[in-house]
C-alpha positions as CSV (number, residue, x, y, z in Angstrom):
1,M,-3.8,10.4,20.7
2,N,-5.1,13.5,19.0
3,K,-7.0,15.7,21.4
4,Y,-9.8,16.1,18.9
5,L,-10.7,12.4,19.2
6,K,-11.1,12.3,23.0
7,D,-14.9,12.5,22.9
8,K,-15.4,10.9,19.5
9,R,-15.8,7.4,18.3
10,L,-13.8,6.4,15.2
11,L,-15.5,4.2,12.6
12,I,-12.9,2.8,10.2
13,V,-14.3,1.3,7.0
14,S,-12.1,-0.8,4.7
15,N,-12.5,-3.7,2.3
16,R,-11.1,-6.1,4.9
17,V,-11.0,-6.0,8.7
18,P,-7.6,-6.0,10.2
19,Y,-7.9,-9.6,11.6
20,T,-8.4,-12.9,10.0
21,V,-11.3,-14.5,11.8
22,N,-12.1,-18.2,12.1
23,K,-14.2,-20.5,14.2
24,I,-12.3,-23.5,15.5
25,E,-14.0,-26.1,17.7
26,N,-16.8,-23.6,18.7
27,K,-14.3,-21.0,19.6
28,I,-13.7,-17.8,17.6
29,V,-10.0,-17.3,16.9
30,Y,-8.7,-14.1,15.4
31,K,-5.2,-13.2,14.2
32,K,-3.9,-9.7,13.4
33,T,-2.8,-9.1,9.8
34,V,0.5,-7.4,9.0
35,G,0.6,-3.8,7.6
36,G,1.3,-0.2,8.4
37,L,-2.4,0.8,8.6
38,V,-3.1,-2.0,11.1
39,T,0.0,-1.2,13.1
40,A,-1.0,2.5,13.5
41,L,-4.7,2.1,14.1
42,D,-5.1,-1.1,16.0
43,P,-3.6,0.2,19.3
44,L,-5.5,3.5,18.9
45,M,-8.8,1.7,18.4
46,K,-8.1,-0.5,21.4
47,R,-7.8,2.6,23.6
48,M,-10.7,4.5,22.0
49,G,-13.1,1.5,21.7
50,G,-14.2,2.3,18.1
51,L,-15.6,0.1,15.4
52,W,-13.9,-1.3,12.3
53,I,-16.2,-2.2,9.4
54,G,-15.1,-4.6,6.7
55,W,-15.3,-8.0,5.0
56,S,-14.0,-10.9,7.1
57,G,-12.4,-12.7,4.1
58,I,-14.9,-15.5,4.4
59,E,-17.4,-16.1,1.6
60,G,-21.0,-16.1,2.6
61,S,-22.5,-16.1,6.1
62,N,-19.3,-15.9,8.3
63,K,-19.8,-19.6,9.2
64,G,-21.4,-19.0,12.6
65,I,-18.9,-16.3,13.7
66,G,-21.5,-13.6,13.9
67,D,-21.5,-10.0,12.7
68,R,-19.7,-8.3,15.7
69,I,-16.5,-9.4,17.3
70,K,-14.7,-7.7,20.2
71,I,-11.0,-7.1,19.8
72,G,-8.9,-6.4,22.9
73,E,-5.9,-7.5,24.9
74,D,-6.5,-10.6,27.1
75,G,-8.0,-9.7,30.4
76,S,-8.6,-6.1,29.4
77,S,-11.9,-4.3,29.3
78,E,-10.5,-2.0,26.6
79,G,-10.9,-2.8,22.9
80,Y,-13.0,-2.2,19.8
81,E,-15.4,-4.1,17.7
82,L,-15.2,-5.6,14.2
83,K,-18.4,-5.3,12.3
84,L,-18.3,-7.9,9.5
85,V,-19.8,-7.3,6.1
86,K,-21.1,-10.4,4.4
87,L,-20.1,-11.0,0.8
88,N,-21.0,-14.0,-1.3
89,E,-18.9,-15.6,-4.0
90,N,-20.4,-13.7,-6.9
91,E,-20.1,-10.3,-5.1
92,I,-16.5,-11.0,-4.3
93,K,-15.9,-12.0,-8.0
94,D,-17.5,-8.9,-9.5
95,Y,-16.9,-6.2,-6.9
96,Y,-13.4,-7.2,-5.7
97,G,-11.9,-9.3,-8.5
98,G,-13.8,-7.4,-11.1
99,F,-14.4,-3.6,-10.8
100,S,-11.8,-3.0,-8.0
101,N,-9.0,-5.0,-9.4
102,R,-9.7,-5.4,-13.2
103,T,-11.0,-1.8,-13.7
104,I,-9.9,0.6,-11.0
105,W,-6.5,-0.9,-10.1
106,P,-5.0,-0.9,-13.6
107,L,-6.7,2.4,-14.6
108,F,-5.5,4.4,-11.5
109,H,-1.9,3.0,-12.1
110,G,-2.0,4.2,-15.7
111,F,-2.6,0.8,-17.4
112,L,-5.5,1.8,-19.4
113,F,-5.1,-1.0,-21.9
114,Q,-5.5,-3.5,-19.1
115,S,-8.7,-2.0,-17.7
116,Y,-12.0,-3.8,-18.2
117,F,-15.1,-1.5,-18.4
118,D,-17.7,-4.1,-17.6
119,Y,-21.3,-2.9,-16.7
120,D,-21.9,-6.0,-14.5
121,Y,-18.7,-5.1,-12.6
122,W,-19.9,-1.6,-12.1
123,K,-23.3,-2.6,-10.9
124,A,-21.7,-5.0,-8.3
125,Y,-19.4,-2.2,-7.2
126,Q,-22.4,0.1,-6.6
127,R,-24.3,-2.6,-4.7
128,I,-21.4,-3.5,-2.4
129,N,-20.6,0.2,-1.7
130,K,-24.3,0.7,-0.8
131,K,-24.0,-2.4,1.5
132,F,-21.0,-0.9,3.3
133,A,-22.7,2.5,3.6
134,H,-25.8,0.7,5.0
135,E,-23.6,-0.9,7.7
136,I,-22.2,2.5,8.6
137,N,-25.7,4.1,8.8
138,S,-27.0,1.3,11.0
139,V,-24.5,2.1,13.8
140,I,-23.6,5.8,13.5
141,D,-23.9,8.2,16.3
142,A,-23.7,12.0,16.4
143,N,-20.1,12.1,17.6
144,D,-18.7,9.5,15.3
145,I,-16.0,10.1,12.7
146,I,-16.0,7.9,9.6
147,W,-12.6,7.1,8.0
148,V,-13.0,5.2,4.7
149,H,-10.0,3.6,3.1
150,D,-9.0,3.0,-0.5
151,Y,-10.3,2.4,-4.0
152,H,-12.7,-0.4,-3.2
153,L,-15.1,2.0,-1.4
154,M,-15.0,5.3,-3.3
155,L,-18.8,5.6,-3.5
156,V,-19.3,5.1,0.2
157,P,-18.8,8.8,1.3
158,E,-21.6,10.2,-0.9
159,I,-24.0,7.4,0.0
160,A,-23.4,7.8,3.7
161,R,-23.8,11.6,3.5
162,C,-27.2,11.2,1.7
163,N,-28.5,9.5,4.8
164,D,-27.0,12.0,7.2
165,K,-25.9,15.5,6.0
166,K,-24.0,16.3,9.2
167,V,-21.8,13.1,9.2
168,K,-18.0,13.7,9.4
169,I,-16.1,11.7,6.8
170,I,-12.4,11.3,6.0
171,F,-11.2,9.3,3.0
172,F,-7.7,8.1,2.3
173,L,-6.6,6.7,-1.1
174,H,-3.7,4.3,-0.8
175,I,-3.0,4.0,-4.6
176,P,-2.3,6.8,-7.1
177,F,-5.0,9.0,-8.5
178,P,-4.8,9.4,-12.3
179,N,-4.9,12.5,-14.4
180,Y,-8.4,13.4,-15.6
181,E,-7.7,12.3,-19.2
182,I,-7.1,8.7,-18.1
183,L,-9.9,8.8,-15.5
184,N,-12.3,10.1,-18.2
185,A,-11.9,6.8,-20.1
186,L,-14.0,5.3,-17.2
187,P,-17.7,5.4,-18.2
188,W,-18.5,6.1,-14.6
189,S,-15.9,8.7,-13.8
190,K,-18.4,11.3,-12.7
191,E,-19.9,8.9,-10.2
192,I,-16.5,8.1,-8.7
193,V,-15.5,11.8,-8.3
194,K,-19.0,12.6,-6.8
195,G,-18.6,9.6,-4.4
196,L,-15.4,11.0,-3.0
197,L,-16.9,14.5,-2.7
198,G,-19.1,13.1,0.0
199,C,-16.1,13.6,2.4
200,D,-15.0,16.5,4.5
201,I,-11.3,15.8,3.7
202,I,-9.8,13.5,1.1
203,G,-6.2,12.3,1.7
204,F,-3.8,11.3,-1.0
205,Q,-0.2,9.9,-1.0
206,T,1.3,12.8,-2.9
207,R,0.7,16.4,-3.9
208,K,0.5,15.3,-7.6
209,D,-2.4,12.9,-6.7
210,A,-4.2,15.8,-4.9
211,I,-3.8,18.0,-7.9
212,N,-5.0,15.3,-10.2
213,F,-8.2,15.0,-8.2
214,L,-8.9,18.7,-8.2
215,A,-8.3,18.8,-12.0
216,A,-10.8,15.9,-12.3
217,C,-13.3,18.0,-10.4
218,K,-12.7,20.9,-12.8
219,E,-12.7,18.9,-16.1
220,I,-15.1,16.1,-15.4
221,L,-17.7,17.8,-13.1
222,K,-17.1,21.4,-14.3
223,L,-16.5,22.6,-10.7
224,N,-14.2,25.5,-9.8
225,P,-11.6,24.1,-7.4
226,D,-9.2,26.3,-5.5
227,F,-5.7,25.0,-6.4
228,N,-4.0,27.4,-3.8
229,E,-6.1,26.3,-0.8
230,F,-6.6,22.7,-2.1
231,R,-10.3,22.6,-1.7
232,V,-13.4,22.5,-3.9
233,N,-17.0,23.5,-3.2
234,Y,-19.7,21.0,-4.0
235,N,-23.3,21.0,-2.9
236,D,-22.6,24.1,-0.7
237,R,-19.8,22.3,1.2
238,N,-16.1,22.8,1.1
239,I,-14.2,19.6,0.6
240,Y,-10.4,19.7,1.4
241,V,-7.9,17.8,-0.5
242,K,-4.5,17.0,1.1
243,E,-1.4,15.0,0.7
244,F,-0.5,12.6,3.6
245,P,2.3,10.2,2.6
246,I,1.8,7.0,4.5
247,S,4.6,5.4,6.5
248,I,5.6,2.5,8.7
249,D,6.3,1.8,12.4
250,Y,10.0,2.6,12.3
251,E,10.8,1.4,15.8
252,S,9.1,-2.0,15.2
253,F,11.2,-2.8,12.2
254,N,14.3,-1.5,13.8
255,K,13.8,-3.8,16.8
256,I,13.2,-6.9,14.7
257,G,16.5,-6.1,12.9
258,E,18.3,-6.5,16.2
259,K,16.8,-9.9,17.2
260,K,19.1,-12.9,17.7
261,E,17.2,-14.9,15.1
262,T,17.8,-12.2,12.5
263,I,21.5,-11.9,13.2
264,K,21.9,-15.7,13.1
265,F,20.1,-15.9,9.7
266,I,22.5,-13.4,8.2
267,K,25.6,-15.2,9.7
268,D,24.5,-18.5,8.4
269,I,24.1,-17.2,4.8
270,R,27.3,-15.2,5.0
271,S,29.3,-18.2,6.2
272,Y,29.1,-19.8,2.8
273,S,28.7,-16.7,0.6
274,K,31.4,-14.4,2.0
275,N,32.2,-12.5,-1.2
276,I,28.7,-12.3,-2.6
277,R,26.9,-8.9,-2.8
278,F,23.2,-9.3,-2.4
279,I,20.6,-7.1,-4.1
280,L,17.1,-7.4,-2.9
281,G,13.7,-6.9,-4.4
282,V,10.4,-7.4,-2.6
283,E,7.1,-7.0,-4.5
284,R,3.7,-8.5,-4.8
285,L,3.5,-10.3,-8.1
286,D,1.6,-7.5,-9.8
287,Y,2.3,-6.1,-13.2
288,T,2.5,-2.5,-11.8
289,K,5.6,-3.5,-9.8
290,G,7.8,-3.7,-12.9
291,L,9.3,-7.2,-12.4
292,K,9.6,-8.0,-16.1
293,E,11.4,-4.7,-16.7
294,K,13.6,-5.3,-13.6
295,F,14.7,-8.8,-14.8
296,R,15.4,-7.4,-18.3
297,A,17.7,-4.9,-16.6
298,I,19.4,-7.6,-14.5
299,E,20.0,-9.6,-17.7
300,R,21.5,-6.5,-19.4
301,F,23.6,-5.8,-16.3
302,F,25.3,-9.2,-16.5
303,D,25.7,-9.0,-20.3
304,K,27.3,-5.5,-20.1
305,Y,29.3,-6.0,-16.9
306,P,30.4,-9.7,-16.9
307,D,33.0,-9.1,-14.2
308,Y,30.1,-9.1,-11.7
309,R,29.1,-12.6,-12.5
310,K,29.5,-15.0,-9.5
311,K,29.9,-11.9,-7.3
312,V,26.3,-10.6,-7.2
313,V,23.1,-12.4,-6.5
314,F,19.7,-10.8,-7.0
315,I,17.1,-12.0,-4.4
316,Q,13.6,-11.5,-5.6
317,I,10.8,-12.1,-3.1
318,A,7.5,-12.2,-5.1
319,V,4.4,-12.3,-2.8
320,P,1.4,-14.1,-4.3
321,T,-1.6,-11.9,-5.0
322,R,-5.0,-12.2,-6.8
323,A,-4.1,-15.5,-8.2
324,K,-7.7,-16.2,-9.4
325,I,-7.6,-13.2,-11.7
326,Q,-6.5,-14.3,-15.2
327,E,-4.1,-11.4,-15.8
328,Y,-2.2,-12.3,-12.7
329,A,-2.0,-16.0,-13.5
330,R,-0.7,-15.1,-16.9
331,Y,1.8,-12.7,-15.5
332,K,3.2,-15.3,-13.0
333,K,3.8,-17.7,-15.9
334,E,5.7,-15.1,-17.8
335,I,7.8,-14.2,-14.8
336,D,8.6,-17.9,-14.0
337,E,9.8,-18.4,-17.6
338,M,11.8,-15.2,-17.5
339,V,13.7,-16.2,-14.3
340,G,14.4,-19.7,-15.6
341,R,15.7,-18.4,-18.9
342,I,18.1,-15.8,-17.3
343,N,19.3,-18.3,-14.7
344,G,19.9,-20.8,-17.4
345,K,21.9,-18.2,-19.5
346,F,24.3,-17.1,-16.7
347,A,24.4,-20.0,-14.1
348,D,27.9,-21.2,-13.4
349,G,28.5,-24.1,-11.0
350,I,26.4,-23.5,-7.9
351,W,25.9,-19.8,-8.6
352,S,22.8,-18.4,-10.2
353,P,22.2,-14.7,-10.8
354,I,18.6,-14.7,-9.4
355,S,17.3,-16.3,-6.3
356,Y,13.5,-16.3,-6.8
357,I,11.2,-16.8,-3.8
358,Y,7.5,-17.0,-4.6
359,K,5.7,-16.9,-1.3
360,S,4.5,-14.7,1.6
361,L,7.1,-14.2,4.3
362,S,6.7,-13.3,8.0
363,Q,7.7,-9.8,9.0
364,E,10.7,-11.3,10.9
365,K,11.9,-13.2,7.9
366,L,11.5,-10.2,5.6
367,V,13.6,-8.0,7.9
368,S,16.3,-10.7,7.9
369,Y,16.5,-10.3,4.1
370,Y,16.6,-6.5,4.4
371,K,19.5,-6.8,6.8
372,L,21.3,-9.3,4.6
373,S,21.1,-7.2,1.4
374,D,23.7,-4.6,0.4
375,I,21.3,-2.9,-2.0
376,C,17.5,-2.8,-2.3
377,M,15.9,-2.3,-5.7
378,V,12.4,-0.8,-5.6
379,T,11.4,-0.2,-9.2
380,P,7.6,-0.1,-9.7
381,L,6.2,1.2,-13.0
382,K,3.7,3.1,-10.8
383,D,3.0,3.0,-7.0
384,G,1.0,5.1,-4.6
385,M,3.8,5.1,-2.0
386,N,5.7,1.8,-1.7
387,L,6.4,0.9,1.9
388,I,9.1,-1.7,1.0
389,A,11.5,1.2,0.6
390,K,10.7,2.5,4.0
391,E,10.8,-0.9,5.6
392,Y,14.3,-1.5,4.2
393,V,15.6,1.8,5.6
394,A,14.1,1.2,9.0
395,S,15.3,-2.5,9.3
396,R,19.0,-1.7,8.8
397,S,21.1,-0.4,11.7
398,E,24.0,-0.3,9.2
399,A,24.2,2.7,6.9
400,D,26.4,1.1,4.2
401,S,23.4,0.5,2.0
402,V,22.0,1.9,-1.2
403,L,18.4,2.2,-2.4
404,V,17.7,2.0,-6.1
405,L,14.3,3.6,-6.5
406,S,11.9,4.2,-9.3
407,K,10.9,7.8,-9.9
408,F,7.4,6.7,-10.4
409,A,7.0,5.4,-6.8
410,G,5.2,7.9,-4.5
411,V,8.0,7.6,-1.9
412,A,10.4,9.2,-4.5
413,D,9.0,12.6,-3.5
414,E,10.5,12.1,0.0
415,F,13.6,10.1,-0.9
416,K,14.8,11.4,-4.3
417,N,17.8,13.3,-2.9
418,Y,19.3,10.3,-1.2
419,V,18.8,7.3,-3.6
420,V,19.8,6.2,-7.0
421,L,16.8,7.3,-8.9
422,V,15.8,5.4,-12.0
423,N,13.3,5.2,-14.8
424,P,12.2,1.5,-14.7
425,Y,11.4,1.6,-18.4
426,D,15.0,2.5,-19.2
427,I,16.5,-0.9,-19.2
428,E,20.0,0.3,-20.1
429,G,19.8,3.1,-17.5
430,V,18.7,0.7,-14.7
431,A,21.6,-1.7,-15.6
432,D,24.1,1.1,-15.3
433,S,22.5,2.3,-12.0
434,I,23.0,-1.2,-10.5
435,K,26.7,-0.8,-11.2
436,T,26.6,2.8,-9.8
437,A,25.1,1.4,-6.6
438,L,27.6,-1.4,-6.3
439,E,30.5,1.0,-6.7
440,M,29.4,3.9,-4.6
441,E,31.9,5.1,-2.1
442,L,31.2,4.2,1.6
443,E,31.1,7.8,2.8
444,Q,28.5,8.7,0.2
445,K,26.4,5.6,1.0
446,T,26.6,6.3,4.7
447,S,25.6,10.0,4.4
448,R,22.6,9.2,2.1
449,F,21.3,6.3,4.1
450,N,21.5,8.1,7.4
451,S,19.4,10.9,5.8
452,L,16.8,8.3,4.7
453,K,16.7,6.8,8.2
454,E,16.0,10.2,9.7
455,I,13.1,10.8,7.3
456,V,11.5,7.5,8.1
457,R,12.1,7.8,11.9
458,K,10.6,11.3,12.1
459,K,7.7,10.7,9.8
460,D,6.5,7.3,10.8
461,V,3.0,5.9,10.6
462,F,2.0,7.5,13.8
463,Y,3.1,10.9,12.5
464,W,1.0,10.1,9.4
465,M,-2.1,9.4,11.5
466,E,-1.7,12.5,13.7
467,S,-1.3,14.7,10.6
468,I,-4.6,13.5,9.2
469,F,-6.5,14.1,12.4
470,H,-4.8,17.4,13.1
471,S,-5.8,18.6,9.6
472,F,-9.3,17.3,10.1
473,A,-9.7,19.1,13.4
474,D,-8.6,22.3,11.8
475,I,-11.1,21.9,9.0
476,V,-14.0,21.2,11.3
477,K,-13.1,24.3,13.3
478,K,-12.7,26.4,10.2
479,E,-16.0,25.2,8.6
480,G,-17.9,25.3,11.9
């Protein structure tokens, strides 16, 4: 644990709390969600006894659960609290489904043409950010550190600071930050940038994202940011802007990969597909992940290199997401039809080129697919980081693997020297890169993959967390 936190309380603020909470037969039952952020921060919070503020996932009044829930190990006095923010159906629809995911999500990923600039969405976003800030201000103490997460809550820092000028605030954006020309299309771009400037330090996934934010400060707010020191002065305060590439719990994935159940799963599949090469893709069913482009490249691969028919299977795990938003429902229909058409075109006997799995899988099952696959294709059109690439690397004890990676994923900054780097829009190029990955010499595969494993092992999610708090402690010391 970072020394700076020893006498502090950490208040984490995110759209959702890290546990699903339900009331069953008058008993409150909670289950930890899966994810790198929860993996890193849950044990820290249990030791420190902090507070995590967020929506429970339940519409309305939390159904008798209450507003505060203690999270700790059974029989332990240690732990932390969840403070549940109540959101009704209309608030969820306009703030989450609307402004967060129909306006900000596509805009920040560069999909300007899919962004909806709806005034009612914006008003809802403002109201809910004020509601979250009110929850913070109702519990904050002098020694608290507020850590706000992601694009749902970009107005919270400024609102919280208006109520307490001395409050200490960190913000981390998990998605890309766009260049100022794209951001300027948003009618409320000034308010978004000002909202983030309520922080002491703003964390981004990549250096480019940090530069984009400083450029937005210059071009949209007419400030004079320091691009050498990565800071900007606003309202007589220095705000620091840093890159902190998020990661995963390397050891956890590595251990799952060695479980008996995992090894049995692989043996069972290999027993009736001994000569098949498996190429894996794992994505949420989101248009930013480039699934349509990937399937077009797979089709081109089998057209151009027919010798690989019946020798290669592409496993695509598509995780359901935001199904109530019409763009996502339409996208799912297009993907379903595309997979059916390609399989119909190339299927031969019991062999089909694409094994399409549309559902959420447990972490254990996911690791089994990582271990099974000879190649992993991570080809988003734009991604803040993309932890699938890091999970694949951490899960495999074998080093005879290849990662085919989009140059538009944030993780490409760290991985670019050891992967087959592709432009996902270049269908011909991706098809050729699949062949390159399949035919790569063992020595080259082993050398590259071992380098990737070392990167993920050294810079895991705990390293990420320590980097943020270390930088924050330095800034507090520097700024007094």
